[in-house]
N, C-alpha and C positions, 0 to 999 in steps of 0.2 A: 547581611543576610536578609534583613527585612525588605531591602530594596529589590532583591531578586524575587522574593515572595510577592511583593506588590506588582512587579512587572508580569510575573506568571499569572497572577490573578486577573490582571487587566487583559492579558492576551486570551485567557479563558473566557472572560466576559465578552470580549470583542468577537471571538469565534462563535459563542452562543448567540450574540446579538445578530450576527450576519447569517446564521444558519437555522437555529432552532427556535428562535423567539416567535417566528411566524405561526407556530402551532399554539402559542399562548394568546393570540390576539382575540379580543372580544369585539365584535363588530369590526371596525377598522382600527381599533386602538391597540397598540402594542406597548409593553413596558420598555423602559430604557434601562437596560442592565448596566450599561457603561456609566451612566450618571450615578446609579445606585452603588456600584462598586467603587467609583471615585470618591463618593461621599463616605463610604465605610473607611476607605484608606485615609481620607482627609480628617475624619473625626478622631482617628487614632494616632495619626502622625503629624498633623498640623497643616497650616495653610501653605507653607512653602513647598513641602513635599507634594501636597495635593495639586498645587499649581503646575509643578513640573510634570507630575504624572498625567494631569489633564492635558497639558500641552503635547506630551508624547503620544497619548492615545488619540488625541484630536488630529494630530498629523497623520497617524496611522489610518484613521477614518477618512481623512481628506484624500490620502493616496488611494484608498479603496474606492471612494466615490469622488472623483476630482471635479465635479461640476462647479462647486463653489469652494475652490481651494482656499484654505486658511480659516474659513468661518467656523468649522468644528473645533479647530485648535483654539481659536480665540474664545469661543463660547465655553468650552470645557475648562480651560485654564482659569478664566474669570469666575466661573461658577464654583469651581473647586476652591479657589483662593477665598472667595466670599464666604462660602460655607465654613471653611476653616477659621476664618476671622471671626465669624459669628460664634463658632464653638469655643474659641478662646475667651470670648467675652460673656458667655452665657453658660449656664449649667445644662448640659444635654446628656444626662445620664439615663433618663427614662426612655422607654421604647417609643412612647407617643411623641416626645420632643424630637427624637432622632428621625422618626418617620415624617414628622412635620417639616424638619429641615430638608429632607430629601424631596418632599412634595414641592417646597418652595425652590429648591435647586433645579428641579425639572422645569418649573414655570420660568425661572430666570434663564435657564439654558435655552429653552425654546423661544423665548422672547428675543434674546440676543441673536439666535440663529435666524429667526424670521426677519429681524431688522437688518442683519448682515447680508442676507441673500436678496434683500430688496423686495420681499414678498408683499403682496397687497395687505394692508392692515386688517381688513375684515376677513381673516382666515377663519377656519372652522373652530369656533370656541369650544364646541363639545369635544373635539379630539384634543384640543389644547389642554383643557382642564381634565379630561378623561385620562389622558396619558399621565398626568401628574398624580392623579388619584390612584390609578392602577399601579404605578411604580411605587407610590407610598405604601399601598397595601401589601405589595409583595415584599418590600423592605421591612415592614412591620413583622411579617411572618418569619423572615430570615433573622431579624433581631430577636424575636421571641425564641426561636430555636437556638440561637447562640447563647442567650441568657439561660435557657434551660440546661443546655450542655455545660455551661460554666458552673451552674449550681449542682448539677448531678455529678460532674467529674471535675472537681477542683484540681488545679495543677500542683 
């Protein structure tokens, strides 16, 4: 049941990333809802599930934009597996630590993506770090809401 829930959550994040997230951009910086959702799944389900989910959503994203076929799948699966591995070896229960993990996951994903596409190394550093900061802040808001919901309405 949780695999179906993860897949539906990733499909929703993919749909929002390709349609609605343009209305959230600040200057030219947009948050990465796919990496954020993948990290939420990975932090709760482990590195293997995160790697498979990252590979699946990366293939879906590569099919949607086939210019650099396979790079999104590689970047998302490596990033999800890495953040899951870090989570298994570190205590990541606080909102700040989880948002920091998502910040570094976006940085790692973008670095793998830019290296995989053969982009020139001096890419725009402001958008590179801005995207990670923006995604980290949005994830902190979602994590705070989730924590508040868990405390107000215990299962």
